[in-house]
KEMIDO-135836 format. One record per residue: residue number from 0; x, y, z of N, C-alpha, C in turn. Coordinates in nm, 2 decimals. Layout:
N
    n      nu      nv      nw     cau     cav     caw      cu      cv      cw
  NUM       X       Y       Z       X       Y       Z       X       Y       Z
...
//
This chain:
154
    n      nu      nv      nw     cau     cav     caw      cu      cv      cw
    0  -15.53    1.27   -9.60  -15.53    1.21   -9.73  -15.40    1.19   -9.77
    1  -15.35    1.07   -9.81  -15.21    1.05   -9.86  -15.22    1.02  -10.02
    2  -15.11    1.02  -10.06  -15.09    0.98  -10.21  -15.01    0.85  -10.23
    3  -15.05    0.75  -10.29  -14.98    0.63  -10.33  -14.94    0.65  -10.47
    4  -14.80    0.65  -10.49  -14.74    0.66  -10.62  -14.79    0.56  -10.73
    5  -14.84    0.45  -10.68  -14.88    0.35  -10.77  -15.04    0.37  -10.80
    6  -15.11    0.41  -10.71  -15.26    0.42  -10.75  -15.32    0.56  -10.72
    7  -15.24    0.66  -10.67  -15.30    0.79  -10.65  -15.35    0.81  -10.51
    8  -15.45    0.92  -10.50  -15.49    0.95  -10.37  -15.55    0.86  -10.28
    9  -15.53    0.85  -10.15  -15.58    0.75  -10.07  -15.63    0.82   -9.94
   10  -15.74    0.78   -9.88  -15.79    0.84   -9.76  -15.74    0.78   -9.65
   11  -15.73    0.66   -9.62  -15.69    0.57   -9.51  -15.56    0.51   -9.51
   12  -15.44    0.57   -9.51  -15.33    0.51   -9.49  -15.28    0.45   -9.37
   13  -15.24    0.31   -9.38  -15.19    0.24   -9.25  -15.06    0.30   -9.21
   14  -15.02    0.29   -9.09  -14.90    0.36   -9.03  -14.78    0.34   -9.12
   15  -14.75    0.24   -9.19  -14.63    0.22   -9.26  -14.64    0.30   -9.40
   16  -14.74    0.36   -9.44  -14.76    0.43   -9.55  -14.77    0.57   -9.55
   17  -14.71    0.62   -9.45  -14.71    0.78   -9.42  -14.58    0.81   -9.36
   18  -14.54    0.94   -9.38  -14.42    0.99   -9.33  -14.43    1.02   -9.18
   19  -14.33    0.98   -9.11  -14.33    0.98   -8.95  -14.23    1.11   -8.91
   20  -14.28    1.19   -8.82  -14.20    1.30   -8.78  -14.16    1.27   -8.63
   21  -14.03    1.25   -8.59  -14.00    1.22   -8.46  -13.93    1.34   -8.41
   22  -13.99    1.43   -8.34  -13.93    1.56   -8.28  -13.82    1.52   -8.18
   23  -13.72    1.59   -8.17  -13.62    1.59   -8.07  -13.68    1.54   -7.92
   24  -13.78    1.63   -7.89  -13.83    1.62   -7.75  -13.92    1.48   -7.73
   25  -13.94    1.41   -7.84  -14.01    1.29   -7.82  -13.92    1.17   -7.80
   26  -13.79    1.18   -7.83  -13.70    1.07   -7.83  -13.67    1.03   -7.69
   27  -13.67    0.89   -7.66  -13.63    0.85   -7.53  -13.47    0.84   -7.53
   28  -13.42    0.83   -7.41  -13.27    0.82   -7.40  -13.25    0.68   -7.32
   29  -13.18    0.60   -7.40  -13.14    0.47   -7.33  -12.99    0.48   -7.29
   30  -12.97    0.50   -7.16  -12.84    0.50   -7.10  -12.77    0.37   -7.12
   31  -12.64    0.36   -7.16  -12.55    0.24   -7.16  -12.51    0.22   -7.03
   32  -12.41    0.13   -7.02  -12.34    0.11   -6.88  -12.27    0.24   -6.83
   33  -12.26    0.25   -6.70  -12.19    0.36   -6.65  -12.06    0.40   -6.71
   34  -12.07    0.53   -6.77  -11.96    0.58   -6.85  -11.96    0.55   -7.00
   35  -12.08    0.47   -7.03  -12.10    0.43   -7.17  -12.18    0.53   -7.26
   36  -12.22    0.48   -7.38  -12.29    0.59   -7.46  -12.44    0.60   -7.42
   37  -12.49    0.71   -7.44  -12.63    0.74   -7.42  -12.69    0.72   -7.57
   38  -12.79    0.65   -7.59  -12.86    0.62   -7.73  -13.00    0.67   -7.73
   39  -13.01    0.75   -7.83  -13.15    0.81   -7.84  -13.21    0.76   -7.98
   40  -13.28    0.66   -7.97  -13.35    0.60   -8.09  -13.45    0.70   -8.15
   41  -13.47    0.70   -8.28  -13.55    0.79   -8.34  -13.64    0.71   -8.43
   42  -13.58    0.63   -8.52  -13.67    0.55   -8.61  -13.64    0.40   -8.60
   43  -13.73    0.32   -8.55  -13.72    0.19   -8.53  -13.85    0.13   -8.56
   44  -13.86    0.00   -8.54  -13.98   -0.09   -8.54  -14.09   -0.03   -8.43
   45  -14.03   -0.01   -8.31  -14.09    0.04   -8.20  -14.13    0.18   -8.20
   46  -14.06    0.27   -8.26  -14.10    0.41   -8.26  -14.19    0.46   -8.39
   47  -14.16    0.41   -8.49  -14.23    0.45   -8.63  -14.30    0.33   -8.68
   48  -14.27    0.22   -8.66  -14.32    0.11   -8.73  -14.22    0.06   -8.85
   49  -14.10    0.11   -8.86  -14.00    0.08   -8.95  -13.98   -0.06   -8.98
   50  -13.96   -0.11   -9.09  -13.96   -0.25   -9.12  -13.81   -0.30   -9.14
   51  -13.72   -0.20   -9.19  -13.58   -0.23   -9.21  -13.49   -0.13   -9.19
   52  -13.51   -0.04   -9.10  -13.43    0.06   -9.07  -13.43    0.10   -8.92
   53  -13.32    0.12   -8.85  -13.30    0.18   -8.72  -13.20    0.29   -8.74
   54  -13.25    0.41   -8.67  -13.17    0.53   -8.68  -13.18    0.60   -8.55
   55  -13.06    0.65   -8.50  -13.06    0.72   -8.38  -12.95    0.80   -8.35
   56  -12.94    0.88   -8.25  -12.83    0.96   -8.20  -12.76    0.89   -8.10
   57  -12.62    0.89   -8.10  -12.55    0.83   -8.00  -12.45    0.92   -7.95
   58  -12.44    0.94   -7.82  -12.34    1.03   -7.75  -12.26    0.94   -7.66
   59  -12.12    0.94   -7.70  -12.01    0.88   -7.63  -11.95    0.99   -7.55
   60  -11.94    0.97   -7.41  -11.88    1.07   -7.31  -11.74    1.07   -7.35
   61  -11.67    1.16   -7.29  -11.52    1.19   -7.30  -11.46    1.06   -7.22
   62  -11.34    1.01   -7.29  -11.26    0.91   -7.23  -11.34    0.79   -7.22
   63  -11.42    0.75   -7.32  -11.50    0.62   -7.32  -11.47    0.53   -7.44
   64  -11.51    0.41   -7.42  -11.49    0.31   -7.52  -11.61    0.20   -7.51
   65  -11.66    0.18   -7.61  -11.76    0.06   -7.62  -11.69   -0.08   -7.59
   66  -11.74   -0.18   -7.57  -11.69   -0.32   -7.57  -11.69   -0.36   -7.72
   67  -11.60   -0.46   -7.75  -11.58   -0.52   -7.88  -11.72   -0.59   -7.91
   68  -11.77   -0.54   -8.03  -11.90   -0.60   -8.07  -11.94   -0.60   -8.22
   69  -12.03   -0.66   -8.26  -12.08   -0.65   -8.40  -12.23   -0.62   -8.41
   70  -12.29   -0.59   -8.53  -12.42   -0.58   -8.53  -12.49   -0.67   -8.61
   71  -12.45   -0.81   -8.60  -12.53   -0.91   -8.68  -12.53   -0.89   -8.81
   72  -12.64   -0.92   -8.88  -12.66   -0.91   -9.03  -12.68   -0.77   -9.06
   73  -12.68   -0.68   -8.98  -12.71   -0.54   -9.02  -12.59   -0.46   -9.05
   74  -12.60   -0.37   -9.17  -12.51   -0.27   -9.19  -12.52   -0.16   -9.11
   75  -12.41   -0.08   -9.07  -12.43    0.05   -9.00  -12.36    0.16   -9.06
   76  -12.44    0.26   -9.08  -12.38    0.38   -9.15  -12.37    0.49   -9.03
   77  -12.26    0.55   -9.02  -12.24    0.65   -8.91  -12.20    0.79   -8.96
   78  -12.26    0.89   -8.91  -12.22    1.02   -8.95  -12.18    1.09   -8.82
   79  -12.06    1.15   -8.81  -12.00    1.23   -8.70  -12.06    1.36   -8.70
   80  -12.14    1.40   -8.61  -12.19    1.54   -8.58  -12.09    1.61   -8.52
   81  -12.03    1.57   -8.40  -11.93    1.64   -8.34  -11.83    1.55   -8.24
   82  -11.71    1.59   -8.24  -11.61    1.51   -8.16  -11.52    1.45   -8.25
   83  -11.43    1.37   -8.21  -11.34    1.29   -8.29  -11.33    1.14   -8.26
   84  -11.43    1.07   -8.30  -11.44    0.92   -8.25  -11.32    0.84   -8.31
   85  -11.29    0.73   -8.27  -11.20    0.63   -8.32  -11.26    0.50   -8.34
   86  -11.27    0.45   -8.46  -11.33    0.31   -8.47  -11.23    0.22   -8.50
   87  -11.22    0.12   -8.42  -11.12    0.02   -8.42  -11.18   -0.12   -8.45
   88  -11.10   -0.19   -8.56  -11.14   -0.32   -8.61  -11.02   -0.40   -8.63
   89  -11.03   -0.51   -8.66  -10.90   -0.61   -8.68  -10.92   -0.66   -8.84
   90  -10.80   -0.62   -8.92  -10.79   -0.66   -9.06  -10.75   -0.79   -9.09
   91  -10.73   -0.88   -8.99  -10.67   -1.00   -9.01  -10.52   -1.03   -8.97
   92  -10.46   -0.90   -8.97  -10.31   -0.91   -8.93  -10.29   -0.82   -8.80
   93  -10.38   -0.71   -8.79  -10.36   -0.62   -8.68  -10.48   -0.53   -8.65
   94  -10.49   -0.47   -8.54  -10.59   -0.37   -8.51  -10.56   -0.26   -8.61
   95  -10.68   -0.21   -8.65  -10.67   -0.08   -8.74  -10.76    0.03   -8.66
   96  -10.71    0.15   -8.66  -10.77    0.25   -8.59  -10.80    0.36   -8.68
   97  -10.92    0.41   -8.71  -10.98    0.51   -8.80  -11.02    0.61   -8.71
   98  -10.96    0.73   -8.74  -11.01    0.85   -8.66  -11.10    0.94   -8.75
   99  -11.21    0.98   -8.68  -11.30    1.08   -8.77  -11.31    1.20   -8.70
  100  -11.38    1.28   -8.77  -11.41    1.42   -8.71  -11.55    1.46   -8.77
  101  -11.60    1.60   -8.74  -11.74    1.62   -8.77  -11.75    1.62   -8.93
  102  -11.84    1.58   -8.99  -11.88    1.57   -9.12  -11.84    1.43   -9.19
  103  -11.76    1.35   -9.11  -11.72    1.22   -9.17  -11.82    1.12   -9.15
  104  -11.82    1.02   -9.27  -11.91    0.90   -9.26  -11.83    0.78   -9.24
  105  -11.88    0.67   -9.18  -11.83    0.55   -9.16  -11.91    0.45   -9.20
  106  -11.89    0.33   -9.26  -11.97    0.21   -9.28  -11.91    0.09   -9.22
  107  -12.00    0.03   -9.13  -11.96   -0.10   -9.07  -12.03   -0.21   -9.13
  108  -11.97   -0.30   -9.20  -12.04   -0.40   -9.26  -12.10   -0.51   -9.16
  109  -12.18   -0.58   -9.21  -12.24   -0.70   -9.13  -12.14   -0.78   -9.06
  110  -12.16   -0.82   -8.93  -12.07   -0.92   -8.86  -11.93   -0.87   -8.83
  111  -11.89   -0.76   -8.87  -11.75   -0.70   -8.84  -11.73   -0.65   -8.70
  112  -11.67   -0.73   -8.63  -11.64   -0.68   -8.48  -11.56   -0.55   -8.48
  113  -11.60   -0.46   -8.40  -11.53   -0.32   -8.39  -11.56   -0.27   -8.25
  114  -11.49   -0.15   -8.24  -11.52   -0.08   -8.11  -11.51    0.06   -8.14
  115  -11.60    0.14   -8.08  -11.59    0.29   -8.08  -11.53    0.35   -7.95
  116  -11.42    0.44   -7.97  -11.36    0.51   -7.87  -11.38    0.64   -7.88
  117  -11.38    0.72   -7.77  -11.37    0.87   -7.76  -11.26    0.90   -7.67
  118  -11.13    0.91   -7.73  -11.01    0.96   -7.66  -11.01    1.09   -7.58
  119  -11.10    1.18   -7.63  -11.10    1.31   -7.58  -11.13    1.32   -7.43
  120  -11.05    1.40   -7.34  -11.08    1.41   -7.22  -11.19    1.50   -7.17
  121  -11.23    1.59   -7.28  -11.33    1.70   -7.25  -11.45    1.68   -7.33
  122  -11.44    1.63   -7.45  -11.55    1.66   -7.56  -11.63    1.54   -7.59
  123  -11.76    1.53   -7.56  -11.82    1.40   -7.60  -11.83    1.39   -7.76
  124  -11.85    1.26   -7.83  -11.86    1.24   -7.94  -12.00    1.22   -7.97
  125  -12.06    1.29   -8.07  -12.20    1.27   -8.10  -12.20    1.22   -8.25
  126  -12.27    1.11   -8.27  -12.29    1.05   -8.40  -12.44    1.01   -8.43
  127  -12.48    1.02   -8.55  -12.60    0.96   -8.60  -12.57    0.83   -8.67
  128  -12.64    0.73   -8.62  -12.62    0.59   -8.67  -12.76    0.54   -8.75
  129  -12.74    0.49   -8.85  -12.85    0.41   -8.93  -12.80    0.28   -8.95
  130  -12.90    0.18   -8.92  -12.87    0.05   -8.93  -12.99   -0.02   -9.02
  131  -12.94   -0.13   -9.09  -13.05   -0.19   -9.18  -13.12   -0.31   -9.10
  132  -13.20   -0.26   -9.00  -13.27   -0.36   -8.91  -13.38   -0.27   -8.84
  133  -13.47   -0.34   -8.79  -13.59   -0.26   -8.73  -13.53   -0.21   -8.58
  134  -13.45   -0.28   -8.52  -13.41   -0.25   -8.39  -13.25   -0.27   -8.37
  135  -13.19   -0.18   -8.28  -13.05   -0.20   -8.28  -13.00   -0.33   -8.23
  136  -12.92   -0.40   -8.30  -12.85   -0.52   -8.28  -12.72   -0.50   -8.23
  137  -12.69   -0.54   -8.11  -12.54   -0.53   -8.07  -12.49   -0.66   -7.99
  138  -12.42   -0.73   -8.05  -12.36   -0.87   -8.01  -12.22   -0.85   -7.95
  139  -12.20   -0.86   -7.83  -12.08   -0.83   -7.77  -11.98   -0.96   -7.79
  140  -11.85   -0.93   -7.81  -11.76   -1.05   -7.86  -11.64   -1.03   -7.75
  141  -11.57   -1.14   -7.73  -11.45   -1.13   -7.63  -11.34   -1.06   -7.67
  142  -11.32   -1.04   -7.81  -11.21   -0.97   -7.87  -11.24   -0.94   -8.00
  143  -11.17   -0.84   -8.08  -11.18   -0.82   -8.21  -11.11   -0.93   -8.29
  144  -11.18   -0.98   -8.40  -11.13   -1.08   -8.48  -11.17   -1.06   -8.62
  145  -11.08   -1.11   -8.73  -11.12   -1.08   -8.85  -11.25   -1.15   -8.89
  146  -11.32   -1.07   -8.99  -11.45   -1.11   -9.05  -11.44   -1.26   -9.11
  147  -11.54   -1.34   -9.07  -11.53   -1.49   -9.10  -11.48   -1.58   -9.02
  148  -11.42   -1.53   -8.90  -11.36   -1.62   -8.81  -11.42   -1.58   -8.67
  149  -11.46   -1.68   -8.59  -11.51   -1.65   -8.46  -11.40   -1.62   -8.36
  150  -11.45   -1.59   -8.24  -11.33   -1.55   -8.13  -11.24   -1.67   -8.11
  151  -11.29   -1.78   -8.12  -11.21   -1.90   -8.09  -11.11   -1.94   -8.21
  152  -11.14   -1.89   -8.32  -11.05   -1.92   -8.45  -10.95   -1.81   -8.48
  153  -10.96   -1.70   -8.42  -10.86   -1.60   -8.45  -10.72   -1.61   -8.38
//
């Protein structure tokens, strides 16, 4: 039985009207390109029926960097579990490098090209990412550029 805050107790809740538990052992691992991040989706349209949220664990190996990319119309919230990631974006004048550490949060707005780096030669970076979409959107771009300008306009 479930409880609907609007109408009270219910006996037959559809999948999107219940709390989902995604145990660590149930998560699949999606390996990126050789030497790239390993992505462990936890909450998505495909795993839980989520309608507006994707959330997962990402492990960036030592001495790695993603390509330059953005996440379309999705915001991305990032929590650093371990390691010291560097988030790189372009502010319209120059590349900006933001270094983080365990316990730090980052927000990447929609359509902002960026890159994640792990400069440490020994320690992987582990982050939890939440995006305002059902599935992970990653759009590769040929270079970092200022928000509102495409790669040919920068």
